[in-house]
DODRENSE-833349 format. One record per atom (N, C-alpha, C): atom name; x, y, z negated. Coordinates in steps of 0.05 Angstrom, whole numbers, always signed. Example, Ala and Ser with C-alpha at 12.3 -4.5 7.8 and 13.67 -1.06 7.14 Angstrom:
<sites>
+----+--------+--------+--------+
:  a :      x :      y :      z :
+----+--------+--------+--------+
:  N :   +264 :   -114 :   -156 :
: CA :   +246 :    -90 :   -156 :
:  C :   +264 :    -66 :   -156 :
:  N :   +257 :    -45 :   -142 :
: CA :   +273 :    -21 :   -143 :
:  C :   +258 :     +1 :   -157 :
+----+--------+--------+--------+
</sites>
This chain:
<sites>
+----+--------+--------+--------+
:  a :      x :      y :      z :
+----+--------+--------+--------+
:  N :  +1122 :   +998 :   -805 :
: CA :  +1096 :   +986 :   -808 :
:  C :  +1095 :   +961 :   -791 :
:  N :  +1084 :   +940 :   -803 :
: CA :  +1081 :   +914 :   -789 :
:  C :  +1054 :   +913 :   -775 :
:  N :  +1055 :   +904 :   -750 :
: CA :  +1030 :   +901 :   -734 :
:  C :  +1020 :   +873 :   -736 :
:  N :   +994 :   +871 :   -739 :
: CA :   +980 :   +845 :   -738 :
:  C :   +965 :   +843 :   -712 :
:  N :   +964 :   +819 :   -701 :
: CA :   +950 :   +814 :   -676 :
:  C :   +930 :   +792 :   -681 :
:  N :   +906 :   +794 :   -670 :
: CA :   +887 :   +773 :   -672 :
:  C :   +883 :   +760 :   -645 :
:  N :   +888 :   +734 :   -644 :
: CA :   +885 :   +719 :   -619 :
:  C :   +861 :   +701 :   -622 :
:  N :   +843 :   +702 :   -602 :
: CA :   +819 :   +686 :   -603 :
:  C :   +824 :   +662 :   -585 :
:  N :   +819 :   +638 :   -597 :
: CA :   +826 :   +613 :   -584 :
:  C :   +803 :   +594 :   -585 :
:  N :   +801 :   +578 :   -564 :
: CA :   +783 :   +555 :   -564 :
:  C :   +801 :   +530 :   -563 :
:  N :   +796 :   +511 :   -581 :
: CA :   +814 :   +488 :   -583 :
:  C :   +797 :   +463 :   -586 :
:  N :   +806 :   +441 :   -573 :
: CA :   +792 :   +416 :   -575 :
:  C :   +794 :   +406 :   -604 :
:  N :   +774 :   +391 :   -613 :
: CA :   +774 :   +380 :   -640 :
:  C :   +789 :   +353 :   -641 :
:  N :   +809 :   +349 :   -625 :
: CA :   +824 :   +325 :   -625 :
:  C :   +842 :   +323 :   -650 :
:  N :   +849 :   +298 :   -657 :
: CA :   +867 :   +294 :   -680 :
:  C :   +893 :   +309 :   -676 :
:  N :   +901 :   +325 :   -696 :
: CA :   +926 :   +339 :   -695 :
:  C :   +927 :   +365 :   -680 :
:  N :   +905 :   +372 :   -667 :
: CA :   +906 :   +396 :   -650 :
:  C :   +910 :   +422 :   -666 :
:  N :   +898 :   +424 :   -689 :
: CA :   +902 :   +448 :   -706 :
:  C :   +930 :   +448 :   -717 :
:  N :   +941 :   +425 :   -724 :
: CA :   +969 :   +424 :   -734 :
:  C :   +989 :   +433 :   -712 :
:  N :   +984 :   +424 :   -687 :
: CA :  +1001 :   +432 :   -665 :
:  C :  +1000 :   +462 :   -661 :
:  N :   +977 :   +474 :   -663 :
: CA :   +974 :   +503 :   -660 :
:  C :   +989 :   +518 :   -682 :
:  N :   +984 :   +510 :   -706 :
: CA :   +997 :   +524 :   -729 :
:  C :  +1028 :   +521 :   -728 :
:  N :  +1037 :   +496 :   -721 :
: CA :  +1065 :   +491 :   -719 :
:  C :  +1078 :   +509 :   -697 :
:  N :  +1065 :   +512 :   -675 :
: CA :  +1075 :   +528 :   -653 :
:  C :  +1078 :   +557 :   -662 :
:  N :  +1058 :   +568 :   -675 :
: CA :  +1058 :   +595 :   -684 :
:  C :  +1082 :   +600 :   -703 :
:  N :  +1085 :   +582 :   -722 :
: CA :  +1107 :   +585 :   -741 :
:  C :  +1134 :   +581 :   -728 :
:  N :  +1137 :   +562 :   -710 :
: CA :  +1163 :   +558 :   -696 :
:  C :  +1170 :   +582 :   -679 :
:  N :  +1151 :   +596 :   -669 :
: CA :  +1157 :   +620 :   -652 :
:  C :  +1162 :   +645 :   -668 :
:  N :  +1163 :   +642 :   -695 :
: CA :  +1171 :   +665 :   -712 :
:  C :  +1149 :   +683 :   -720 :
:  N :  +1125 :   +673 :   -723 :
: CA :  +1102 :   +689 :   -732 :
:  C :  +1091 :   +678 :   -758 :
:  N :  +1082 :   +697 :   -775 :
: CA :  +1067 :   +690 :   -799 :
:  C :  +1038 :   +690 :   -793 :
:  N :  +1023 :   +672 :   -805 :
: CA :   +994 :   +671 :   -802 :
:  C :   +982 :   +687 :   -825 :
:  N :   +969 :   +709 :   -820 :
: CA :   +957 :   +726 :   -841 :
:  C :   +929 :   +718 :   -846 :
:  N :   +915 :   +706 :   -827 :
: CA :   +887 :   +698 :   -831 :
:  C :   +878 :   +681 :   -808 :
:  N :   +857 :   +664 :   -814 :
: CA :   +846 :   +647 :   -794 :
:  C :   +817 :   +642 :   -801 :
:  N :   +800 :   +645 :   -781 :
: CA :   +772 :   +637 :   -784 :
:  C :   +765 :   +618 :   -762 :
:  N :   +748 :   +598 :   -769 :
: CA :   +741 :   +577 :   -749 :
:  C :   +711 :   +573 :   -749 :
:  N :   +701 :   +566 :   -725 :
: CA :   +673 :   +558 :   -723 :
:  C :   +672 :   +534 :   -704 :
:  N :   +660 :   +512 :   -713 :
: CA :   +657 :   +488 :   -696 :
:  C :   +636 :   +492 :   -675 :
:  N :   +641 :   +483 :   -651 :
: CA :   +622 :   +484 :   -629 :
:  C :   +623 :   +458 :   -614 :
:  N :   +610 :   +438 :   -625 :
: CA :   +610 :   +411 :   -612 :
:  C :   +637 :   +399 :   -612 :
:  N :   +649 :   +394 :   -589 :
: CA :   +674 :   +381 :   -586 :
:  C :   +698 :   +400 :   -589 :
:  N :   +693 :   +425 :   -593 :
: CA :   +714 :   +445 :   -596 :
:  C :   +710 :   +463 :   -620 :
:  N :   +730 :   +479 :   -625 :
: CA :   +729 :   +500 :   -646 :
:  C :   +737 :   +526 :   -634 :
:  N :   +724 :   +547 :   -644 :
: CA :   +733 :   +575 :   -638 :
:  C :   +748 :   +584 :   -662 :
:  N :   +772 :   +595 :   -656 :
: CA :   +790 :   +604 :   -678 :
:  C :   +797 :   +633 :   -673 :
:  N :   +796 :   +650 :   -693 :
: CA :   +807 :   +677 :   -693 :
:  C :   +832 :   +675 :   -711 :
:  N :   +855 :   +678 :   -699 :
: CA :   +881 :   +674 :   -713 :
:  C :   +895 :   +701 :   -715 :
:  N :   +899 :   +711 :   -739 :
: CA :   +912 :   +737 :   -743 :
:  C :   +941 :   +731 :   -751 :
:  N :   +960 :   +741 :   -734 :
: CA :   +988 :   +736 :   -738 :
:  C :  +1004 :   +761 :   -737 :
:  N :  +1029 :   +760 :   -748 :
: CA :  +1048 :   +782 :   -746 :
:  C :  +1075 :   +769 :   -743 :
:  N :  +1092 :   +782 :   -728 :
: CA :  +1119 :   +772 :   -724 :
:  C :  +1136 :   +776 :   -748 :
:  N :  +1155 :   +758 :   -752 :
: CA :  +1174 :   +760 :   -774 :
:  C :  +1192 :   +784 :   -771 :
:  N :  +1197 :   +792 :   -746 :
: CA :  +1213 :   +816 :   -741 :
:  C :  +1203 :   +829 :   -715 :
:  N :  +1214 :   +852 :   -709 :
: CA :  +1205 :   +868 :   -686 :
:  C :  +1211 :   +855 :   -659 :
:  N :  +1229 :   +835 :   -658 :
: CA :  +1236 :   +822 :   -634 :
:  C :  +1215 :   +802 :   -624 :
:  N :  +1195 :   +796 :   -641 :
: CA :  +1175 :   +776 :   -634 :
:  C :  +1154 :   +788 :   -616 :
:  N :  +1147 :   +775 :   -594 :
: CA :  +1128 :   +785 :   -574 :
:  C :  +1102 :   +769 :   -575 :
:  N :  +1080 :   +783 :   -580 :
: CA :  +1054 :   +770 :   -580 :
:  C :  +1047 :   +759 :   -553 :
:  N :  +1057 :   +772 :   -531 :
: CA :  +1052 :   +762 :   -504 :
:  C :  +1065 :   +735 :   -500 :
:  N :  +1090 :   +732 :   -510 :
: CA :  +1104 :   +706 :   -507 :
:  C :  +1090 :   +685 :   -523 :
:  N :  +1081 :   +692 :   -547 :
: CA :  +1066 :   +673 :   -564 :
:  C :  +1041 :   +664 :   -549 :
:  N :  +1026 :   +683 :   -537 :
: CA :  +1002 :   +676 :   -522 :
:  C :  +1008 :   +657 :   -499 :
:  N :  +1029 :   +661 :   -485 :
: CA :  +1037 :   +643 :   -463 :
:  C :  +1042 :   +615 :   -473 :
:  N :  +1056 :   +613 :   -496 :
: CA :  +1062 :   +587 :   -508 :
:  C :  +1036 :   +573 :   -517 :
:  N :  +1017 :   +588 :   -529 :
: CA :   +992 :   +577 :   -537 :
:  C :   +977 :   +566 :   -513 :
:  N :   +977 :   +581 :   -491 :
: CA :   +964 :   +572 :   -467 :
:  C :   +974 :   +546 :   -456 :
:  N :   +999 :   +539 :   -463 :
: CA :  +1011 :   +514 :   -453 :
:  C :  +1003 :   +490 :   -470 :
:  N :   +992 :   +494 :   -494 :
: CA :   +984 :   +471 :   -510 :
:  C :   +961 :   +457 :   -498 :
:  N :   +961 :   +431 :   -498 :
: CA :   +940 :   +414 :   -487 :
:  C :   +914 :   +419 :   -503 :
:  N :   +892 :   +424 :   -490 :
: CA :   +866 :   +427 :   -503 :
:  C :   +862 :   +454 :   -516 :
:  N :   +879 :   +474 :   -509 :
: CA :   +877 :   +500 :   -522 :
:  C :   +874 :   +522 :   -500 :
:  N :   +857 :   +541 :   -505 :
: CA :   +854 :   +564 :   -486 :
:  C :   +848 :   +589 :   -502 :
:  N :   +862 :   +611 :   -495 :
: CA :   +855 :   +637 :   -507 :
:  C :   +829 :   +646 :   -494 :
:  N :   +812 :   +659 :   -510 :
: CA :   +786 :   +668 :   -500 :
:  C :   +782 :   +697 :   -508 :
:  N :   +761 :   +709 :   -498 :
: CA :   +753 :   +736 :   -505 :
:  C :   +765 :   +756 :   -487 :
:  N :   +755 :   +780 :   -489 :
: CA :   +765 :   +803 :   -473 :
:  C :   +769 :   +826 :   -492 :
:  N :   +793 :   +834 :   -499 :
: CA :   +818 :   +822 :   -491 :
:  C :   +824 :   +796 :   -505 :
:  N :   +844 :   +781 :   -496 :
: CA :   +851 :   +756 :   -508 :
:  C :   +862 :   +760 :   -536 :
:  N :   +873 :   +783 :   -542 :
: CA :   +882 :   +789 :   -569 :
:  C :   +880 :   +819 :   -573 :
:  N :   +881 :   +827 :   -599 :
: CA :   +879 :   +856 :   -605 :
:  C :   +899 :   +861 :   -627 :
:  N :   +910 :   +885 :   -627 :
: CA :   +929 :   +893 :   -648 :
:  C :   +916 :   +910 :   -669 :
:  N :   +926 :   +907 :   -693 :
: CA :   +916 :   +922 :   -716 :
:  C :   +939 :   +930 :   -733 :
:  N :   +939 :   +953 :   -745 :
: CA :   +959 :   +961 :   -764 :
:  C :   +954 :   +947 :   -790 :
:  N :   +975 :   +935 :   -802 :
: CA :   +972 :   +921 :   -827 :
:  C :   +984 :   +936 :   -850 :
+----+--------+--------+--------+
</sites>
């Protein structure tokens, strides 16, 4: 069974910021199963549902990589949640 994880993110609405986020997720070996966005002034709130291409993919490592992107922060408590897909 494949696990899906939802990561809640706040991202600046700068040019290319969404493309950088999506590119990072794909380069780290995750599929994007769903995304919802809400604009909040100069930023966006994103709920990103992802699953690893294989069992070796770590959602914790992906979260750390997302945290390093300029203008991006994980939000919520918890920062992500797992769901059976």
